[in-house]
PDBQT receptor file of N, H, CA, C and O in Angstrom, charges set to zero:
ATOM      1  N   MET A   1      73.172 126.028 -32.789  1.00  0.00    +0.000 N 
ATOM      2  CA  MET A   1      74.190 125.977 -31.770  1.00  0.00    +0.000 C 
ATOM      3  C   MET A   1      73.527 125.854 -30.404  1.00  0.00    +0.000 C 
ATOM      4  O   MET A   1      72.452 126.404 -30.165  1.00  0.00    +0.000 OA
ATOM      5  N   GLU A   2      74.166 125.145 -29.547  1.00  0.00    +0.000 N 
ATOM      6  H   GLU A   2      75.039 124.697 -29.742  1.00  0.00    +0.000 HD
ATOM      7  CA  GLU A   2      73.679 125.008 -28.182  1.00  0.00    +0.000 C 
ATOM      8  C   GLU A   2      74.093 126.235 -27.367  1.00  0.00    +0.000 C 
ATOM      9  O   GLU A   2      75.165 126.793 -27.600  1.00  0.00    +0.000 OA
ATOM     10  N   PRO A   3      73.254 126.661 -26.414  1.00  0.00    +0.000 N 
ATOM     11  CA  PRO A   3      73.648 127.752 -25.524  1.00  0.00    +0.000 C 
ATOM     12  C   PRO A   3      74.940 127.381 -24.782  1.00  0.00    +0.000 C 
ATOM     13  O   PRO A   3      75.167 126.216 -24.455  1.00  0.00    +0.000 OA
ATOM     14  N   SER A   4      75.766 128.377 -24.528  1.00  0.00    +0.000 N 
ATOM     15  H   SER A   4      75.581 129.324 -24.793  1.00  0.00    +0.000 HD
ATOM     16  CA  SER A   4      77.070 128.148 -23.921  1.00  0.00    +0.000 C 
ATOM     17  C   SER A   4      77.370 129.246 -22.908  1.00  0.00    +0.000 C 
ATOM     18  O   SER A   4      76.825 130.347 -22.998  1.00  0.00    +0.000 OA
ATOM     19  N   GLU A   5      78.238 128.944 -21.941  1.00  0.00    +0.000 N 
ATOM     20  H   GLU A   5      78.681 128.050 -21.868  1.00  0.00    +0.000 HD
ATOM     21  CA  GLU A   5      78.662 129.979 -20.991  1.00  0.00    +0.000 C 
ATOM     22  C   GLU A   5      79.710 130.897 -21.593  1.00  0.00    +0.000 C 
ATOM     23  O   GLU A   5      79.939 131.988 -21.072  1.00  0.00    +0.000 OA
ATOM     24  N   GLU A   6      80.355 130.482 -22.679  1.00  0.00    +0.000 N 
ATOM     25  H   GLU A   6      80.168 129.595 -23.103  1.00  0.00    +0.000 HD
ATOM     26  CA  GLU A   6      81.347 131.304 -23.360  1.00  0.00    +0.000 C 
ATOM     27  C   GLU A   6      80.822 131.665 -24.748  1.00  0.00    +0.000 C 
ATOM     28  O   GLU A   6      80.149 130.854 -25.384  1.00  0.00    +0.000 OA
ATOM     29  N   PRO A   7      81.128 132.890 -25.228  1.00  0.00    +0.000 N 
ATOM     30  CA  PRO A   7      80.671 133.308 -26.566  1.00  0.00    +0.000 C 
ATOM     31  C   PRO A   7      81.278 132.440 -27.671  1.00  0.00    +0.000 C 
ATOM     32  O   PRO A   7      82.375 131.901 -27.522  1.00  0.00    +0.000 OA
ATOM     33  N   TYR A   8      80.549 132.315 -28.777  1.00  0.00    +0.000 N 
ATOM     34  H   TYR A   8      79.658 132.753 -28.898  1.00  0.00    +0.000 HD
ATOM     35  CA  TYR A   8      81.051 131.635 -29.963  1.00  0.00    +0.000 C 
ATOM     36  C   TYR A   8      81.879 132.640 -30.760  1.00  0.00    +0.000 C 
ATOM     37  O   TYR A   8      81.372 133.697 -31.134  1.00  0.00    +0.000 OA
ATOM     38  N   HIS A   9      83.151 132.320 -31.025  1.00  0.00    +0.000 N 
ATOM     39  H   HIS A   9      83.563 131.461 -30.721  1.00  0.00    +0.000 HD
ATOM     40  CA  HIS A   9      84.023 133.221 -31.781  1.00  0.00    +0.000 C 
ATOM     41  C   HIS A   9      83.682 133.137 -33.261  1.00  0.00    +0.000 C 
ATOM     42  O   HIS A   9      83.588 132.048 -33.827  1.00  0.00    +0.000 OA
ATOM     43  N   ILE A  10      83.497 134.295 -33.880  1.00  0.00    +0.000 N 
ATOM     44  H   ILE A  10      83.573 135.180 -33.420  1.00  0.00    +0.000 HD
ATOM     45  CA  ILE A  10      83.190 134.385 -35.301  1.00  0.00    +0.000 C 
ATOM     46  C   ILE A  10      84.275 135.242 -35.949  1.00  0.00    +0.000 C 
ATOM     47  O   ILE A  10      84.447 136.406 -35.584  1.00  0.00    +0.000 OA
ATOM     48  N   ASN A  11      84.999 134.677 -36.899  1.00  0.00    +0.000 N 
ATOM     49  H   ASN A  11      84.859 133.732 -37.195  1.00  0.00    +0.000 HD
ATOM     50  CA  ASN A  11      86.004 135.423 -37.642  1.00  0.00    +0.000 C 
ATOM     51  C   ASN A  11      85.575 135.417 -39.102  1.00  0.00    +0.000 C 
ATOM     52  O   ASN A  11      85.811 134.449 -39.826  1.00  0.00    +0.000 OA
ATOM     53  N   GLY A  12      84.956 136.480 -39.517  1.00  0.00    +0.000 N 
ATOM     54  H   GLY A  12      84.764 137.266 -38.929  1.00  0.00    +0.000 HD
ATOM     55  CA  GLY A  12      84.433 136.559 -40.873  1.00  0.00    +0.000 C 
ATOM     56  C   GLY A  12      82.946 136.805 -40.825  1.00  0.00    +0.000 C 
ATOM     57  O   GLY A  12      82.329 136.725 -39.762  1.00  0.00    +0.000 OA
ATOM     58  N   GLY A  13      82.380 137.097 -41.947  1.00  0.00    +0.000 N 
ATOM     59  H   GLY A  13      82.881 137.162 -42.810  1.00  0.00    +0.000 HD
ATOM     60  CA  GLY A  13      80.974 137.447 -41.991  1.00  0.00    +0.000 C 
ATOM     61  C   GLY A  13      80.066 136.276 -42.315  1.00  0.00    +0.000 C 
ATOM     62  O   GLY A  13      80.504 135.259 -42.852  1.00  0.00    +0.000 OA
ATOM     63  N   ILE A  14      78.788 136.437 -41.977  1.00  0.00    +0.000 N 
ATOM     64  H   ILE A  14      78.432 137.263 -41.541  1.00  0.00    +0.000 HD
ATOM     65  CA  ILE A  14      77.743 135.488 -42.326  1.00  0.00    +0.000 C 
ATOM     66  C   ILE A  14      76.918 136.134 -43.428  1.00  0.00    +0.000 C 
ATOM     67  O   ILE A  14      76.509 137.289 -43.305  1.00  0.00    +0.000 OA
ATOM     68  N   ILE A  15      76.672 135.397 -44.499  1.00  0.00    +0.000 N 
ATOM     69  H   ILE A  15      77.004 134.459 -44.599  1.00  0.00    +0.000 HD
ATOM     70  CA  ILE A  15      75.842 135.905 -45.588  1.00  0.00    +0.000 C 
ATOM     71  C   ILE A  15      74.583 135.067 -45.642  1.00  0.00    +0.000 C 
ATOM     72  O   ILE A  15      74.647 133.860 -45.872  1.00  0.00    +0.000 OA
ATOM     73  N   LEU A  16      73.426 135.706 -45.430  1.00  0.00    +0.000 N 
ATOM     74  H   LEU A  16      73.374 136.687 -45.244  1.00  0.00    +0.000 HD
ATOM     75  CA  LEU A  16      72.148 135.027 -45.588  1.00  0.00    +0.000 C 
ATOM     76  C   LEU A  16      71.696 135.252 -47.023  1.00  0.00    +0.000 C 
ATOM     77  O   LEU A  16      71.335 136.364 -47.406  1.00  0.00    +0.000 OA
ATOM     78  N   ARG A  17      71.721 134.193 -47.802  1.00  0.00    +0.000 N 
ATOM     79  H   ARG A  17      72.015 133.290 -47.491  1.00  0.00    +0.000 HD
ATOM     80  CA  ARG A  17      71.365 134.268 -49.220  1.00  0.00    +0.000 C 
ATOM     81  C   ARG A  17      69.860 134.470 -49.387  1.00  0.00    +0.000 C 
ATOM     82  O   ARG A  17      69.118 134.434 -48.405  1.00  0.00    +0.000 OA
ATOM     83  N   ASN A  18      69.411 134.680 -50.606  1.00  0.00    +0.000 N 
ATOM     84  H   ASN A  18      70.013 134.710 -51.404  1.00  0.00    +0.000 HD
ATOM     85  CA  ASN A  18      67.988 134.894 -50.900  1.00  0.00    +0.000 C 
ATOM     86  C   ASN A  18      67.123 133.800 -50.274  1.00  0.00    +0.000 C 
ATOM     87  O   ASN A  18      67.456 132.617 -50.345  1.00  0.00    +0.000 OA
ATOM     88  N   ASN A  19      66.018 134.206 -49.667  1.00  0.00    +0.000 N 
ATOM     89  H   ASN A  19      65.748 135.168 -49.610  1.00  0.00    +0.000 HD
ATOM     90  CA  ASN A  19      65.022 133.302 -49.087  1.00  0.00    +0.000 C 
ATOM     91  C   ASN A  19      65.556 132.429 -47.953  1.00  0.00    +0.000 C 
ATOM     92  O   ASN A  19      65.088 131.305 -47.775  1.00  0.00    +0.000 OA
ATOM     93  N   VAL A  20      66.518 132.920 -47.190  1.00  0.00    +0.000 N 
ATOM     94  H   VAL A  20      66.898 133.833 -47.334  1.00  0.00    +0.000 HD
ATOM     95  CA  VAL A  20      67.072 132.170 -46.064  1.00  0.00    +0.000 C 
ATOM     96  C   VAL A  20      66.688 132.882 -44.777  1.00  0.00    +0.000 C 
ATOM     97  O   VAL A  20      66.692 134.111 -44.711  1.00  0.00    +0.000 OA
ATOM     98  N   SER A  21      66.354 132.097 -43.749  1.00  0.00    +0.000 N 
ATOM     99  H   SER A  21      66.351 131.098 -43.802  1.00  0.00    +0.000 HD
ATOM    100  CA  SER A  21      65.992 132.653 -42.449  1.00  0.00    +0.000 C 
ATOM    101  C   SER A  21      66.925 132.107 -41.380  1.00  0.00    +0.000 C 
ATOM    102  O   SER A  21      67.317 130.941 -41.422  1.00  0.00    +0.000 OA
ATOM    103  N   LEU A  22      67.277 132.953 -40.427  1.00  0.00    +0.000 N 
ATOM    104  H   LEU A  22      66.959 133.900 -40.393  1.00  0.00    +0.000 HD
ATOM    105  CA  LEU A  22      68.047 132.555 -39.255  1.00  0.00    +0.000 C 
ATOM    106  C   LEU A  22      67.113 132.751 -38.069  1.00  0.00    +0.000 C 
ATOM    107  O   LEU A  22      66.845 133.880 -37.661  1.00  0.00    +0.000 OA
ATOM    108  N   ILE A  23      66.619 131.645 -37.520  1.00  0.00    +0.000 N 
ATOM    109  H   ILE A  23      66.837 130.727 -37.852  1.00  0.00    +0.000 HD
ATOM    110  CA  ILE A  23      65.596 131.712 -36.474  1.00  0.00    +0.000 C 
ATOM    111  C   ILE A  23      66.093 130.980 -35.242  1.00  0.00    +0.000 C 
ATOM    112  O   ILE A  23      66.484 129.815 -35.322  1.00  0.00    +0.000 OA
ATOM    113  N   GLY A  24      66.079 131.656 -34.106  1.00  0.00    +0.000 N 
ATOM    114  H   GLY A  24      65.762 132.602 -34.042  1.00  0.00    +0.000 HD
ATOM    115  CA  GLY A  24      66.495 131.052 -32.852  1.00  0.00    +0.000 C 
ATOM    116  C   GLY A  24      65.492 130.016 -32.364  1.00  0.00    +0.000 C 
ATOM    117  O   GLY A  24      64.296 130.127 -32.630  1.00  0.00    +0.000 OA
ATOM    118  N   VAL A  25      65.978 129.023 -31.659  1.00  0.00    +0.000 N 
ATOM    119  H   VAL A  25      66.950 128.933 -31.443  1.00  0.00    +0.000 HD
ATOM    120  CA  VAL A  25      65.140 127.921 -31.198  1.00  0.00    +0.000 C 
ATOM    121  C   VAL A  25      64.394 128.261 -29.926  1.00  0.00    +0.000 C 
ATOM    122  O   VAL A  25      63.222 127.913 -29.785  1.00  0.00    +0.000 OA
ATOM    123  N   HIS A  26      65.041 128.925 -29.013  1.00  0.00    +0.000 N 
ATOM    124  H   HIS A  26      65.993 129.208 -29.128  1.00  0.00    +0.000 HD
ATOM    125  CA  HIS A  26      64.482 129.106 -27.684  1.00  0.00    +0.000 C 
ATOM    126  C   HIS A  26      63.753 130.422 -27.483  1.00  0.00    +0.000 C 
ATOM    127  O   HIS A  26      63.184 130.642 -26.413  1.00  0.00    +0.000 OA
ATOM    128  N   GLY A  27      63.749 131.293 -28.461  1.00  0.00    +0.000 N 
ATOM    129  H   GLY A  27      64.211 131.114 -29.330  1.00  0.00    +0.000 HD
ATOM    130  CA  GLY A  27      63.099 132.583 -28.292  1.00  0.00    +0.000 C 
ATOM    131  C   GLY A  27      63.956 133.525 -27.471  1.00  0.00    +0.000 C 
ATOM    132  O   GLY A  27      65.126 133.251 -27.204  1.00  0.00    +0.000 OA
ATOM    133  N   GLN A  28      63.369 134.615 -27.082  1.00  0.00    +0.000 N 
ATOM    134  H   GLN A  28      62.419 134.837 -27.299  1.00  0.00    +0.000 HD
ATOM    135  CA  GLN A  28      64.104 135.632 -26.343  1.00  0.00    +0.000 C 
ATOM    136  C   GLN A  28      64.404 135.164 -24.928  1.00  0.00    +0.000 C 
ATOM    137  O   GLN A  28      63.676 134.355 -24.353  1.00  0.00    +0.000 OA
ATOM    138  N   THR A  29      65.495 135.692 -24.380  1.00  0.00    +0.000 N 
ATOM    139  H   THR A  29      66.087 136.349 -24.847  1.00  0.00    +0.000 HD
ATOM    140  CA  THR A  29      65.857 135.406 -22.996  1.00  0.00    +0.000 C 
ATOM    141  C   THR A  29      65.727 136.674 -22.179  1.00  0.00    +0.000 C 
ATOM    142  O   THR A  29      65.753 137.781 -22.716  1.00  0.00    +0.000 OA
ATOM    143  N   SER A  30      65.590 136.504 -20.896  1.00  0.00    +0.000 N 
ATOM    144  H   SER A  30      65.569 135.604 -20.459  1.00  0.00    +0.000 HD
ATOM    145  CA  SER A  30      65.465 137.676 -20.026  1.00  0.00    +0.000 C 
ATOM    146  C   SER A  30      66.795 138.403 -19.930  1.00  0.00    +0.000 C 
ATOM    147  O   SER A  30      67.834 137.853 -20.298  1.00  0.00    +0.000 OA
ATOM    148  N   ARG A  31      66.771 139.608 -19.450  1.00  0.00    +0.000 N 
ATOM    149  H   ARG A  31      65.928 140.054 -19.152  1.00  0.00    +0.000 HD
ATOM    150  CA  ARG A  31      68.000 140.394 -19.319  1.00  0.00    +0.000 C 
ATOM    151  C   ARG A  31      68.911 139.837 -18.232  1.00  0.00    +0.000 C 
ATOM    152  O   ARG A  31      70.076 140.227 -18.153  1.00  0.00    +0.000 OA
ATOM    153  N   GLY A  32      68.415 138.948 -17.403  1.00  0.00    +0.000 N 
ATOM    154  H   GLY A  32      67.469 138.631 -17.467  1.00  0.00    +0.000 HD
ATOM    155  CA  GLY A  32      69.205 138.409 -16.298  1.00  0.00    +0.000 C 
ATOM    156  C   GLY A  32      70.057 137.207 -16.662  1.00  0.00    +0.000 C 
ATOM    157  O   GLY A  32      70.570 136.540 -15.764  1.00  0.00    +0.000 OA
ATOM    158  N   THR A  33      70.230 136.898 -17.958  1.00  0.00    +0.000 N 
ATOM    159  H   THR A  33      69.813 137.440 -18.688  1.00  0.00    +0.000 HD
ATOM    160  CA  THR A  33      71.031 135.747 -18.346  1.00  0.00    +0.000 C 
ATOM    161  C   THR A  33      72.498 136.155 -18.366  1.00  0.00    +0.000 C 
ATOM    162  O   THR A  33      73.046 136.509 -19.410  1.00  0.00    +0.000 OA
ATOM    163  N   LYS A  34      73.115 136.101 -17.206  1.00  0.00    +0.000 N 
ATOM    164  H   LYS A  34      72.670 135.814 -16.358  1.00  0.00    +0.000 HD
ATOM    165  CA  LYS A  34      74.471 136.589 -17.038  1.00  0.00    +0.000 C 
ATOM    166  C   LYS A  34      75.360 135.477 -16.494  1.00  0.00    +0.000 C 
ATOM    167  O   LYS A  34      74.912 134.645 -15.704  1.00  0.00    +0.000 OA
ATOM    168  N   HIS A  35      76.601 135.466 -16.911  1.00  0.00    +0.000 N 
ATOM    169  H   HIS A  35      76.965 136.142 -17.552  1.00  0.00    +0.000 HD
ATOM    170  CA  HIS A  35      77.581 134.495 -16.431  1.00  0.00    +0.000 C 
ATOM    171  C   HIS A  35      77.710 134.641 -14.921  1.00  0.00    +0.000 C 
ATOM    172  O   HIS A  35      77.667 135.755 -14.401  1.00  0.00    +0.000 OA
ATOM    173  N   SER A  36      77.867 133.539 -14.223  1.00  0.00    +0.000 N 
ATOM    174  H   SER A  36      77.902 132.634 -14.646  1.00  0.00    +0.000 HD
ATOM    175  CA  SER A  36      77.892 133.582 -12.753  1.00  0.00    +0.000 C 
ATOM    176  C   SER A  36      79.153 134.228 -12.186  1.00  0.00    +0.000 C 
ATOM    177  O   SER A  36      79.111 134.765 -11.079  1.00  0.00    +0.000 OA
ATOM    178  N   THR A  37      80.282 134.195 -12.917  1.00  0.00    +0.000 N 
ATOM    179  H   THR A  37      80.316 133.759 -13.816  1.00  0.00    +0.000 HD
ATOM    180  CA  THR A  37      81.520 134.773 -12.384  1.00  0.00    +0.000 C 
ATOM    181  C   THR A  37      82.130 135.869 -13.261  1.00  0.00    +0.000 C 
ATOM    182  O   THR A  37      83.062 136.550 -12.831  1.00  0.00    +0.000 OA
ATOM    183  N   LYS A  38      81.621 136.050 -14.481  1.00  0.00    +0.000 N 
ATOM    184  H   LYS A  38      80.864 135.497 -14.830  1.00  0.00    +0.000 HD
ATOM    185  CA  LYS A  38      82.153 137.074 -15.386  1.00  0.00    +0.000 C 
ATOM    186  C   LYS A  38      81.048 138.056 -15.746  1.00  0.00    +0.000 C 
ATOM    187  O   LYS A  38      79.867 137.712 -15.712  1.00  0.00    +0.000 OA
ATOM    188  N   ASN A  39      81.433 139.268 -16.088  1.00  0.00    +0.000 N 
ATOM    189  H   ASN A  39      82.392 139.547 -16.116  1.00  0.00    +0.000 HD
ATOM    190  CA  ASN A  39      80.462 140.274 -16.498  1.00  0.00    +0.000 C 
ATOM    191  C   ASN A  39      80.193 140.128 -17.997  1.00  0.00    +0.000 C 
ATOM    192  O   ASN A  39      80.621 140.955 -18.802  1.00  0.00    +0.000 OA
ATOM    193  N   GLN A  40      79.472 139.056 -18.354  1.00  0.00    +0.000 N 
ATOM    194  H   GLN A  40      79.124 138.384 -17.700  1.00  0.00    +0.000 HD
ATOM    195  CA  GLN A  40      79.140 138.799 -19.748  1.00  0.00    +0.000 C 
ATOM    196  C   GLN A  40      77.858 137.986 -19.803  1.00  0.00    +0.000 C 
ATOM    197  O   GLN A  40      77.536 137.266 -18.858  1.00  0.00    +0.000 OA
ATOM    198  N   PRO A  41      77.119 138.098 -20.912  1.00  0.00    +0.000 N 
ATOM    199  CA  PRO A  41      75.896 137.294 -21.052  1.00  0.00    +0.000 C 
ATOM    200  C   PRO A  41      76.232 135.836 -21.343  1.00  0.00    +0.000 C 
ATOM    201  O   PRO A  41      77.355 135.515 -21.734  1.00  0.00    +0.000 OA
ATOM    202  N   VAL A  42      75.250 134.957 -21.151  1.00  0.00    +0.000 N 
ATOM    203  H   VAL A  42      74.339 135.218 -20.833  1.00  0.00    +0.000 HD
ATOM    204  CA  VAL A  42      75.393 133.547 -21.526  1.00  0.00    +0.000 C 
ATOM    205  C   VAL A  42      74.272 133.187 -22.482  1.00  0.00    +0.000 C 
ATOM    206  O   VAL A  42      73.290 133.920 -22.600  1.00  0.00    +0.000 OA
ATOM    207  N   GLY A  43      74.416 132.071 -23.159  1.00  0.00    +0.000 N 
ATOM    208  H   GLY A  43      75.215 131.476 -23.063  1.00  0.00    +0.000 HD
ATOM    209  CA  GLY A  43      73.425 131.625 -24.134  1.00  0.00    +0.000 C 
ATOM    210  C   GLY A  43      74.088 131.466 -25.480  1.00  0.00    +0.000 C 
ATOM    211  O   GLY A  43      75.257 131.087 -25.554  1.00  0.00    +0.000 OA
ATOM    212  N   SER A  44      73.368 131.746 -26.541  1.00  0.00    +0.000 N 
ATOM    213  H   SER A  44      72.419 132.054 -26.482  1.00  0.00    +0.000 HD
ATOM    214  CA  SER A  44      73.939 131.697 -27.887  1.00  0.00    +0.000 C 
ATOM    215  C   SER A  44      74.450 133.094 -28.228  1.00  0.00    +0.000 C 
ATOM    216  O   SER A  44      73.769 133.871 -28.896  1.00  0.00    +0.000 OA
ATOM    217  N   VAL A  45      75.654 133.399 -27.761  1.00  0.00    +0.000 N 
ATOM    218  H   VAL A  45      76.207 132.768 -27.218  1.00  0.00    +0.000 HD
ATOM    219  CA  VAL A  45      76.252 134.734 -27.890  1.00  0.00    +0.000 C 
ATOM    220  C   VAL A  45      77.426 134.647 -28.847  1.00  0.00    +0.000 C 
ATOM    221  O   VAL A  45      78.261 133.749 -28.736  1.00  0.00    +0.000 OA
ATOM    222  N   PHE A  46      77.489 135.588 -29.794  1.00  0.00    +0.000 N 
ATOM    223  H   PHE A  46      76.811 136.317 -29.884  1.00  0.00    +0.000 HD
ATOM    224  CA  PHE A  46      78.594 135.646 -30.744  1.00  0.00    +0.000 C 
ATOM    225  C   PHE A  46      79.624 136.666 -30.283  1.00  0.00    +0.000 C 
ATOM    226  O   PHE A  46      79.263 137.751 -29.828  1.00  0.00    +0.000 OA
ATOM    227  N   LYS A  47      80.903 136.325 -30.397  1.00  0.00    +0.000 N 
ATOM    228  H   LYS A  47      81.196 135.444 -30.767  1.00  0.00    +0.000 HD
ATOM    229  CA  LYS A  47      81.988 137.276 -30.177  1.00  0.00    +0.000 C 
ATOM    230  C   LYS A  47      82.643 137.483 -31.533  1.00  0.00    +0.000 C 
ATOM    231  O   LYS A  47      83.350 136.611 -32.037  1.00  0.00    +0.000 OA
ATOM    232  N   ILE A  48      82.395 138.653 -32.115  1.00  0.00    +0.000 N 
ATOM    233  H   ILE A  48      81.820 139.361 -31.705  1.00  0.00    +0.000 HD
ATOM    234  CA  ILE A  48      82.897 138.932 -33.452  1.00  0.00    +0.000 C 
ATOM    235  C   ILE A  48      84.333 139.425 -33.347  1.00  0.00    +0.000 C 
ATOM    236  O   ILE A  48      84.597 140.443 -32.709  1.00  0.00    +0.000 OA
ATOM    237  N   THR A  49      85.269 138.699 -33.978  1.00  0.00    +0.000 N 
ATOM    238  H   THR A  49      85.054 137.872 -34.497  1.00  0.00    +0.000 HD
ATOM    239  CA  THR A  49      86.679 139.060 -33.891  1.00  0.00    +0.000 C 
ATOM    240  C   THR A  49      87.233 139.625 -35.198  1.00  0.00    +0.000 C 
ATOM    241  O   THR A  49      88.375 140.082 -35.237  1.00  0.00    +0.000 OA
ATOM    242  N   ASP A  50      86.443 139.599 -36.256  1.00  0.00    +0.000 N 
ATOM    243  H   ASP A  50      85.515 139.228 -36.224  1.00  0.00    +0.000 HD
ATOM    244  CA  ASP A  50      86.876 140.122 -37.554  1.00  0.00    +0.000 C 
ATOM    245  C   ASP A  50      86.798 141.648 -37.527  1.00  0.00    +0.000 C 
ATOM    246  O   ASP A  50      85.737 142.207 -37.248  1.00  0.00    +0.000 OA
ATOM    247  N   GLN A  51      87.897 142.315 -37.810  1.00  0.00    +0.000 N 
ATOM    248  H   GLN A  51      88.758 141.861 -38.037  1.00  0.00    +0.000 HD
ATOM    249  CA  GLN A  51      87.959 143.776 -37.792  1.00  0.00    +0.000 C 
ATOM    250  C   GLN A  51      87.658 144.409 -39.149  1.00  0.00    +0.000 C 
ATOM    251  O   GLN A  51      87.518 145.629 -39.239  1.00  0.00    +0.000 OA
ATOM    252  N   ASN A  52      87.554 143.589 -40.219  1.00  0.00    +0.000 N 
ATOM    253  H   ASN A  52      87.668 142.599 -40.146  1.00  0.00    +0.000 HD
ATOM    254  CA  ASN A  52      87.438 144.140 -41.560  1.00  0.00    +0.000 C 
ATOM    255  C   ASN A  52      86.107 143.893 -42.253  1.00  0.00    +0.000 C 
ATOM    256  O   ASN A  52      85.714 144.675 -43.119  1.00  0.00    +0.000 OA
ATOM    257  N   ASN A  53      85.407 142.830 -41.896  1.00  0.00    +0.000 N 
ATOM    258  H   ASN A  53      85.726 142.195 -41.192  1.00  0.00    +0.000 HD
ATOM    259  CA  ASN A  53      84.179 142.463 -42.592  1.00  0.00    +0.000 C 
ATOM    260  C   ASN A  53      82.955 142.686 -41.710  1.00  0.00    +0.000 C 
ATOM    261  O   ASN A  53      83.040 142.636 -40.483  1.00  0.00    +0.000 OA
ATOM    262  N   VAL A  54      81.831 142.930 -42.346  1.00  0.00    +0.000 N 
ATOM    263  H   VAL A  54      81.762 142.971 -43.342  1.00  0.00    +0.000 HD
ATOM    264  CA  VAL A  54      80.592 143.082 -41.585  1.00  0.00    +0.000 C 
ATOM    265  C   VAL A  54      80.198 141.731 -41.001  1.00  0.00    +0.000 C 
ATOM    266  O   VAL A  54      80.566 140.691 -41.547  1.00  0.00    +0.000 OA
ATOM    267  N   PHE A  55      79.450 141.736 -39.890  1.00  0.00    +0.000 N 
ATOM    268  H   PHE A  55      79.152 142.582 -39.446  1.00  0.00    +0.000 HD
ATOM    269  CA  PHE A  55      79.068 140.498 -39.217  1.00  0.00    +0.000 C 
ATOM    270  C   PHE A  55      78.026 139.722 -40.018  1.00  0.00    +0.000 C 
ATOM    271  O   PHE A  55      78.227 138.541 -40.299  1.00  0.00    +0.000 OA
ATOM    272  N   ILE A  56      76.913 140.366 -40.394  1.00  0.00    +0.000 N 
ATOM    273  H   ILE A  56      76.749 141.325 -40.166  1.00  0.00    +0.000 HD
ATOM    274  CA  ILE A  56      75.853 139.685 -41.140  1.00  0.00    +0.000 C 
ATOM    275  C   ILE A  56      75.460 140.523 -42.353  1.00  0.00    +0.000 C 
ATOM    276  O   ILE A  56      75.213 141.723 -42.232  1.00  0.00    +0.000 OA
ATOM    277  N   THR A  57      75.402 139.887 -43.519  1.00  0.00    +0.000 N 
ATOM    278  H   THR A  57      75.602 138.912 -43.617  1.00  0.00    +0.000 HD
ATOM    279  CA  THR A  57      74.908 140.513 -44.737  1.00  0.00    +0.000 C 
ATOM    280  C   THR A  57      73.617 139.812 -45.125  1.00  0.00    +0.000 C 
ATOM    281  O   THR A  57      73.576 138.584 -45.204  1.00  0.00    +0.000 OA
ATOM    282  N   LEU A  58      72.563 140.581 -45.369  1.00  0.00    +0.000 N 
ATOM    283  H   LEU A  58      72.596 141.579 -45.305  1.00  0.00    +0.000 HD
ATOM    284  CA  LEU A  58      71.265 140.026 -45.753  1.00  0.00    +0.000 C 
ATOM    285  C   LEU A  58      70.992 140.308 -47.214  1.00  0.00    +0.000 C 
ATOM    286  O   LEU A  58      71.117 141.444 -47.673  1.00  0.00    +0.000 OA
ATOM    287  N   GLU A  59      70.615 139.263 -47.948  1.00  0.00    +0.000 N 
ATOM    288  H   GLU A  59      70.513 138.340 -47.576  1.00  0.00    +0.000 HD
ATOM    289  CA  GLU A  59      70.163 139.437 -49.333  1.00  0.00    +0.000 C 
ATOM    290  C   GLU A  59      68.639 139.539 -49.314  1.00  0.00    +0.000 C 
ATOM    291  O   GLU A  59      68.047 139.684 -48.244  1.00  0.00    +0.000 OA
ATOM    292  N   SER A  60      68.004 139.467 -50.463  1.00  0.00    +0.000 N 
ATOM    293  H   SER A  60      68.485 139.349 -51.332  1.00  0.00    +0.000 HD
ATOM    294  CA  SER A  60      66.549 139.636 -50.570  1.00  0.00    +0.000 C 
ATOM    295  C   SER A  60      65.780 138.554 -49.834  1.00  0.00    +0.000 C 
ATOM    296  O   SER A  60      66.207 137.400 -49.780  1.00  0.00    +0.000 OA
ATOM    297  N   VAL A  61      64.647 138.934 -49.270  1.00  0.00    +0.000 N 
ATOM    298  H   VAL A  61      64.300 139.871 -49.315  1.00  0.00    +0.000 HD
ATOM    299  CA  VAL A  61      63.682 138.039 -48.654  1.00  0.00    +0.000 C 
ATOM    300  C   VAL A  61      64.341 137.161 -47.583  1.00  0.00    +0.000 C 
ATOM    301  O   VAL A  61      64.175 135.941 -47.589  1.00  0.00    +0.000 OA
ATOM    302  N   THR A  62      65.082 137.779 -46.673  1.00  0.00    +0.000 N 
ATOM    303  H   THR A  62      65.217 138.770 -46.667  1.00  0.00    +0.000 HD
ATOM    304  CA  THR A  62      65.704 137.068 -45.565  1.00  0.00    +0.000 C 
ATOM    305  C   THR A  62      65.163 137.606 -44.258  1.00  0.00    +0.000 C 
ATOM    306  O   THR A  62      64.580 138.690 -44.220  1.00  0.00    +0.000 OA
ATOM    307  N   GLN A  63      65.354 136.850 -43.182  1.00  0.00    +0.000 N 
ATOM    308  H   GLN A  63      65.827 135.969 -43.213  1.00  0.00    +0.000 HD
ATOM    309  CA  GLN A  63      64.952 137.328 -41.871  1.00  0.00    +0.000 C 
ATOM    310  C   GLN A  63      65.839 136.754 -40.781  1.00  0.00    +0.000 C 
ATOM    311  O   GLN A  63      66.389 135.660 -40.912  1.00  0.00    +0.000 OA
ATOM    312  N   ILE A  64      65.965 137.515 -39.701  1.00  0.00    +0.000 N 
ATOM    313  H   ILE A  64      65.518 138.404 -39.594  1.00  0.00    +0.000 HD
ATOM    314  CA  ILE A  64      66.628 137.050 -38.485  1.00  0.00    +0.000 C 
ATOM    315  C   ILE A  64      65.593 137.221 -37.386  1.00  0.00    +0.000 C 
ATOM    316  O   ILE A  64      65.039 138.304 -37.198  1.00  0.00    +0.000 OA
ATOM    317  N   LYS A  65      65.342 136.141 -36.666  1.00  0.00    +0.000 N 
ATOM    318  H   LYS A  65      65.792 135.261 -36.819  1.00  0.00    +0.000 HD
ATOM    319  CA  LYS A  65      64.267 136.167 -35.668  1.00  0.00    +0.000 C 
ATOM    320  C   LYS A  65      64.691 135.332 -34.467  1.00  0.00    +0.000 C 
ATOM    321  O   LYS A  65      65.227 134.235 -34.623  1.00  0.00    +0.000 OA
ATOM    322  N   SER A  66      64.448 135.854 -33.270  1.00  0.00    +0.000 N 
ATOM    323  H   SER A  66      64.013 136.745 -33.143  1.00  0.00    +0.000 HD
ATOM    324  CA  SER A  66      64.788 135.059 -32.084  1.00  0.00    +0.000 C 
ATOM    325  C   SER A  66      63.572 134.330 -31.563  1.00  0.00    +0.000 C 
ATOM    326  O   SER A  66      63.662 133.610 -30.569  1.00  0.00    +0.000 OA
TER     327      SER A  66
């Protein structure tokens, strides 16, 4: 996903199956990455709207890395 000024809405969970990695392209960002007019971060930000399911489920041999 491309960085955005608005969060990406996620309704439902993400399941990382066996041997799958979720790796960010740009690496970590500084703490100063803030929207110019709203009190919210910018970049690849998720807004989780699902009230019933977990956001991310990891199976064996998975990783999440920025």
